[in-house]
C-alpha positions in Angstrom: -51.9 69.5 -61.6 -54.8 72.1 -63.0 -54.1 75.6 -63.2 -55.8 77.7 -60.5 -58.5 80.8 -61.5 -59.1 83.3 -58.7 -63.0 84.7 -58.5 -63.1 87.4 -56.3 -66.4 88.7 -55.4 -66.6 92.6 -55.0 -70.1 93.6 -55.9 -71.1 94.8 -52.9 -72.6 98.2 -51.9 -71.5 98.2 -48.3 -73.9 100.6 -47.0 -73.1 100.2 -43.4 -69.7 101.7 -44.2 -71.6 105.1 -44.9 -69.0 106.0 -47.2 -69.1 107.2 -51.1 -66.6 104.4 -51.6 -67.4 101.0 -52.5 -66.5 98.3 -49.5 -63.7 96.7 -51.3 -62.0 100.4 -51.5 -62.0 101.0 -47.9 -58.5 100.7 -46.7 -56.6 98.8 -44.3 -53.0 99.5 -43.4 -53.2 102.0 -46.2 -54.0 99.2 -48.9 -57.8 98.6 -49.9 -59.5 95.7 -48.5 -59.6 94.4 -52.4 -56.0 95.0 -52.7 -55.4 92.8 -49.9 -57.2 90.3 -51.5 -55.4 90.5 -54.9 -52.1 90.1 -53.4 -52.7 87.2 -52.4 -54.6 85.6 -55.3 -52.0 86.6 -57.9 -49.1 84.9 -56.0 -51.2 82.0 -56.3 -53.5 81.9 -59.4 -52.5 81.8 -62.9 -55.8 84.1 -64.0 -57.7 86.6 -61.5 -61.6 87.7 -62.0 -63.0 90.2 -60.0 -66.8 90.3 -60.4 -67.8 93.9 -59.5 -71.2 95.7 -59.1 -71.7 98.6 -57.1 -69.5 101.4 -58.2 -67.8 98.8 -60.8 -66.0 101.8 -62.6 -64.7 103.5 -59.3 -63.1 100.0 -58.5 -61.5 99.5 -61.9 -60.0 102.9 -61.9 -58.2 102.3 -58.6 -56.5 99.6 -60.1 -54.1 100.1 -62.9 -53.4 96.2 -63.7 -53.9 95.0 -67.3 -53.9 91.2 -65.6 -56.9 91.7 -63.8 -60.0 90.6 -65.6 -63.0 92.6 -64.9 -66.4 90.8 -64.5 -70.0 93.1 -64.1 -72.7 91.7 -61.8 -75.6 93.9 -63.3 -77.7 92.6 -60.5 -76.8 91.4 -57.1 -78.7 88.1 -56.9 -76.4 86.4 -54.5 -73.1 85.0 -54.5 -74.1 82.0 -56.9 -75.3 84.3 -59.3 -72.1 86.4 -59.1 -69.8 83.4 -59.4 -71.9 82.6 -62.7 -71.1 85.9 -64.1 -66.9 84.7 -64.4 -67.8 81.0 -65.5 -68.0 81.6 -69.3 -64.3 83.0 -69.4 -62.8 79.9 -67.4 -61.6 76.7 -68.7 -63.4 73.3 -67.5 -60.3 72.0 -66.8 -59.1 74.2 -63.8 -59.5 75.1 -60.6 -62.0 77.8 -59.6 -60.8 79.5 -56.1 -63.6 81.7 -55.1 -62.6 84.6 -52.7 -64.4 87.7 -51.4 -62.9 91.3 -51.8 -64.1 92.1 -47.9 -62.0 89.6 -46.2 -58.7 90.9 -46.6 -56.5 88.8 -44.4 -56.7 85.5 -45.7 -53.2 83.7 -45.7 -51.4 82.3 -48.7 -50.8 78.8 -46.8 -54.5 78.5 -46.1 -55.4 79.3 -49.6 -52.5 76.4 -50.6 -54.3 74.0 -48.6 -57.7 74.6 -49.9 -56.7 74.2 -53.8 -54.4 71.4 -52.9 -57.5 69.6 -51.7 -59.4 70.7 -54.7 -56.9 69.5 -56.5 -57.6 65.9 -55.1 -61.0 65.7 -54.5 -62.8 68.3 -56.8 -64.5 70.3 -54.2 -63.0 71.8 -50.9 -64.8 74.2 -48.5 -62.5 76.7 -45.9 -64.6 76.7 -42.5 -63.9 78.1 -39.3 -64.7 77.3 -35.9 -66.5 80.2 -33.8 -67.6 80.5 -30.2 -70.3 82.9 -31.5 -71.5 81.4 -34.9 -74.9 83.9 -34.8 -75.2 85.2 -38.5 -73.5 82.6 -40.5 -74.2 79.5 -42.4 -73.6 76.4 -40.3 -71.6 73.3 -41.7 -73.7 70.1 -41.7 -71.7 67.0 -41.5 -72.4 63.5 -41.0 -69.9 60.8 -39.7 -67.5 63.7 -40.0 -68.2 64.5 -43.9 -69.7 67.8 -44.8 -73.0 67.2 -46.4 -74.3 70.5 -46.4 -74.3 74.3 -45.5 -77.4 75.8 -43.9 -78.0 79.9 -43.9 -78.8 81.3 -40.4 -82.3 82.2 -41.7 -82.7 78.6 -42.9 -81.6 76.6 -39.8 -83.4 74.8 -37.3 -82.6 75.2 -33.5 -80.4 72.3 -33.3 -78.4 73.5 -36.8 -78.1 76.9 -34.9 -76.3 75.3 -32.2 -73.4 74.0 -34.6 -70.2 76.4 -34.1 -68.4 75.1 -37.6 -69.3 78.0 -40.0 -68.9 78.5 -43.7 -66.6 81.1 -44.5 -67.7 81.5 -48.4 -64.4 80.8 -49.8 -64.0 77.4 -51.7 -61.9 75.7 -54.1 -63.8 73.6 -56.8 -63.2 72.1 -60.3 -64.3 74.3 -63.2 -66.1 71.6 -64.8 -68.2 70.5 -61.9 -68.9 74.1 -60.9 -70.4 75.0 -63.9 -72.3 72.0 -63.9 -73.8 72.7 -60.1 -74.6 76.6 -60.6 -76.8 75.7 -63.3 -78.9 73.8 -61.0 -78.7 76.5 -58.5 -82.4 78.0 -57.8 -83.4 81.0 -55.2 -85.9 78.8 -53.5 -84.9 80.5 -49.8 -86.0 83.1 -47.4 -83.8 85.5 -49.4 -84.6 84.9 -52.7 -81.0 84.6 -53.9 -78.9 82.1 -55.5 -76.8 80.7 -52.8 -73.0 79.4 -53.9 -73.2 77.3 -51.0 -76.0 75.4 -52.3 -73.3 73.4 -54.6 -71.9 71.7 -51.6 -75.1 69.6 -51.3 -75.2 69.1 -54.8 -71.6 67.6 -54.8 -72.4 65.2 -51.8 -75.8 64.0 -53.8 -73.4 63.2 -56.6 -71.2 61.4 -54.4 -68.6 63.5 -54.1 -66.7 63.8 -51.0 -66.1 67.4 -50.1 -62.6 68.2 -48.8 -62.7 70.3 -45.3 -60.0 72.9 -44.5 -60.6 74.5 -41.2 -59.2 78.2 -40.7 -56.3 78.1 -37.7 -57.0 81.7 -37.3 -60.3 83.5 -37.0 -58.9 86.8 -38.2 -58.0 85.3 -41.8 -61.8 84.7 -42.6 -63.3 88.1 -41.1 -65.2 90.1 -43.6 -65.6 93.7 -43.1 -69.0 95.5 -43.1 -68.5 98.6 -41.1 -66.0 100.8 -39.7 -65.8 99.1 -36.4 -65.0 95.7 -37.8 -62.3 97.4 -40.4 -60.7 99.2 -37.1 -60.7 95.7 -35.3 -59.0 94.1 -38.2 -56.5 96.8 -38.7 -55.4 96.2 -35.0 -55.0 92.5 -35.6 -53.0 93.1 -38.8 -50.4 95.6 -36.7 -50.3 93.3 -34.2 -49.5 90.6 -36.4 -46.7 92.5 -38.1 -45.4 93.5 -35.0 -45.1 90.0 -33.8 -43.4 89.1 -36.9 -40.8 91.8 -36.8 -40.0 91.2 -33.0 -39.5 87.3 -33.8 -36.9 88.5 -36.4 -35.0 90.6 -34.2 -36.6 94.3 -34.2 -37.0 96.0 -30.9 -40.4 97.6 -30.3 -40.9 99.4 -27.1 -44.5 98.8 -27.3 -46.2 96.7 -30.1 -49.6 98.1 -29.4 -48.4 101.7 -30.5 -46.4 100.7 -34.0 -47.8 100.8 -37.3 -46.6 99.7 -40.3 -48.4 100.2 -43.1 -46.3 99.3 -46.1 -43.0 97.0 -46.5 -40.4 97.5 -43.4 -36.5 95.7 -43.9 -34.2 95.8 -41.4 -30.8 94.9 -39.9 -29.5 93.9 -36.6 -30.2 95.4 -33.5 -32.7 98.2 -34.8 -35.3 99.8 -32.2 -38.5 101.7 -32.6 -40.3 103.6 -30.2 -43.9 104.5 -29.7 -46.2 105.9 -32.1 -43.8 105.4 -35.3 -45.7 105.0 -38.4 -43.9 103.1 -41.5 -45.2 103.8 -45.1 -44.2 102.4 -48.3 -41.1 100.9 -48.6 -38.8 101.5 -45.6 -35.3 99.8 -45.0 -33.1 100.3 -41.8 -29.4 99.2 -41.9 -28.0 97.8 -38.5 -28.2 99.5 -35.0 -30.7 102.3 -36.0 -33.3 103.9 -33.9 -36.4 105.8 -34.4 -37.8 107.7 -31.4 -41.2 108.5 -30.6 -43.9 110.1 -33.0 -42.1 109.5 -36.3 -43.4 109.1 -39.7 -41.2 107.1 -42.1 -42.2 106.8 -46.1 -40.5 105.3 -48.8 -37.1 105.7 -47.4 -33.6 103.9 -47.2 -32.0 104.6 -43.8 -28.2 103.5 -43.1 -26.4 101.8 -40.1 -25.9 103.8 -36.8 -28.5 106.2 -37.6 -30.7 108.1 -35.1 -34.0 109.5 -36.0 -35.1 111.5 -33.3 -38.3 112.4 -32.0 -41.3 114.0 -34.4 -39.4 113.8 -37.5 -40.8 113.0 -40.9 -39.0 111.4 -43.5 -40.4 110.9 -47.2 -38.9 109.5 -50.3 -35.1 109.9 -49.0 -32.1 108.3 -48.3 -30.1 108.7 -45.1 -26.6 107.6 -45.0 -24.7 105.8 -41.9 -24.3 107.6 -38.8 -26.6 110.5 -39.6 -28.7 112.3 -36.7 -32.0 113.5 -38.1 -34.4 115.7 -35.7 -36.5 116.4 -33.4 -38.8 118.0 -35.1 -37.1 117.8 -38.7 -38.5 117.2 -42.2 -37.0 115.4 -44.7 -38.9 115.7 -48.0 -38.9 113.8 -51.5 -35.6 113.5 -53.3 -33.1 114.1 -50.3 -29.7 112.4 -49.9 -28.4 113.0 -46.4 -24.8 111.9 -46.0 -23.0 109.9 -43.9 -22.5 111.2 -40.2 -24.7 114.2 -41.2 -26.6 116.2 -38.8 -30.4 117.6 -39.5 -31.3 119.5 -36.3 -34.5 120.6 -34.7 -36.9 122.5 -37.1 -35.0 121.8 -40.3 -36.7 121.4 -43.3 -34.7 119.7 -46.4 -36.5 119.4 -49.6 -34.9 117.7 -53.0 -31.4 118.5 -51.9 -28.2 116.4 -51.4 -26.3 117.0 -48.1 -22.7 115.8 -48.3 -20.7 113.9 -45.5 -20.4 115.5 -42.1 -22.5 118.5 -42.8 -24.6 119.7 -40.3 -27.8 122.0 -40.5 -28.4 122.2 -36.7 -31.6 124.0 -36.0 -34.3 126.6 -37.9 -33.3 126.4 -41.1 -35.0 125.7 -45.0 -32.5 124.2 -47.4 -34.4 123.4 -50.8 -33.1 122.3 -54.2 -29.3 122.6 -53.1 -26.1 120.3 -53.5 -23.9 120.8 -50.5 -20.7 119.4 -49.9 -18.8 117.6 -47.0 -18.4 119.3 -43.5 -20.4 122.4 -44.3 -22.0 124.0 -41.3 -25.3 125.9 -41.8 -26.2 128.3 -39.0 -29.4 128.7 -37.3 -32.3 130.6 -39.3 -30.7 130.1 -43.0 -32.8 129.6 -46.2 -32.3 128.8 -49.5 -34.6 131.0 -51.9 -35.0 128.4 -54.5 -38.5 129.8 -55.6 -38.7 133.0 -57.8 -42.5 132.6 -58.0 -42.3 130.6 -61.5 -39.4 128.5 -61.5 -37.1 126.5 -58.8 -33.4 127.4 -58.9 -30.7 125.4 -57.4 -28.1 126.5 -54.8 -24.5 124.7 -54.8 -22.5 125.1 -51.6 -18.6 123.9 -51.6 -17.1 121.6 -49.0 -16.1 123.3 -45.5 -18.4 126.3 -46.2 -19.5 128.1 -43.0 -23.1 129.8 -43.9 -23.6 132.1 -40.7 -27.1 132.5 -38.9 -30.1 134.4 -40.5 -28.6 134.5 -43.9 -30.7 134.2 -47.1 -29.3 132.7 -50.4 -30.8 133.2 -53.5 -30.6 130.9 -56.1 -29.5 130.4 -58.5 -26.2 130.8 -56.4 -22.8 129.3 -55.9 -21.3 129.3 -52.4 -17.5 128.5 -52.8 -15.3 125.8 -51.3 -14.3 127.2 -47.6 -16.3 130.5 -47.9 -17.5 132.0 -45.0 -21.2 133.7 -45.4 -21.4 136.2 -42.6 -24.3 136.2 -40.3 -27.4 138.1 -41.5 -26.3 138.3 -45.0 -28.6 138.3 -48.0 -26.3 136.8 -50.9 -27.4 137.3 -54.4 -24.0 136.4 -56.1 -21.7 133.8 -56.0 -19.3 133.8 -53.1 -15.6 133.0 -53.7 -13.5 129.7 -52.1 -11.7 131.0 -49.2 -13.3 134.4 -48.6 -15.4 135.9 -46.2 -18.7 137.3 -48.0 -21.6 139.3 -46.6 -24.1 142.0 -47.1 -25.1 144.1 -44.6 -26.3 147.7 -44.0 -24.3 150.4 -41.9 -24.8 150.0 -38.3 -25.6 153.1 -36.2 -25.7 154.1 -32.9 -27.5 157.4 -31.7 -26.8 159.1 -28.8 -29.5 158.6 -26.3 -31.4 161.8 -25.7 -31.5 163.7 -22.5 -34.6 163.6 -20.6 -36.6 166.7 -20.6 -38.7 167.1 -17.6 
């Protein structure tokens, strides 16, 4: 078997995007269009070449991957010209797989079929059947064999009726591809070097062009404007939702669910509407996520309840924990088993021990908290002195009264009791009540003088 090289065409400007970013850097599900194509290409191919033009430096800087071979197309003179720029770096004894940086949803199985056919026949073309083929190059067949591709502007009336169209994606023996490209000319209405012209050349040389017809139209759909991008985003999310449900995930409404990263889950998990998953998220068994939550780069255990309107980012949530509603769990936080983080509570870069409770209206940052701690309403750890962050340590079984301020660096002992409304600036001992209050004074009510 010959090794496979991917040639990804990514030189277009994408004027209809009305953006300062090159088209291939537009995002679908929090990943660039080019990133989606690269993921498939790198899984299949031994080498990947990306042909860049407009905004080439910006595209390069967006991918810190030394395995990508960058090739510049200084002038955009058509698809054939773009592929030619990569050919000097490719061995003749290989297969060249031509992909497009703005066709993000091509599937691995389809590319495997295409390259397998190219290994057998030397030339393999991916097409698709469209109800409305307007704007696409038509596949010309004779006795069911591909003979040529006619571009829309060069097609006659009969050819325009053909519904099988060219996707532009093909796999070709690299030695043959170099020979064919050297004979491509720009004698057409666009004055460009069409890659599609090599199909007629292959047929003329007696080659059978293998045909693979894409099963799904979305696989080969390109993106030229924000409406097309939004349509593909919807398709991508619906496909993911269907796959997750087939694997056992309960989605209350699959049309109102977005996974913009990677999601794994155990049995009997349920996600309600308007939940956004980003980064790498894992759910244990029997975990529920209520409406309007955002979960990013989080490991969530078994039997966890994420209540409405909560945000969790770069955190670990232990088994049996309860988060929210309206809670914010910030990066580098670990919530222990059976802990409770209640409404309007923010936790940052802290470890919350087993069974501890921060029920409402509190901020806990840079804190190591033991087990079975109770944090009252309105408590804050004052972890920042304007220059540096400092740590608060709270021992097992401590009780922090409502509306208290803990001025870090500070240690609250085991089973310590902090009186409500206290400002604590010194370490509090184990098994003792510590409080800090001004003397309460009541004045007699003045007589009413008429």
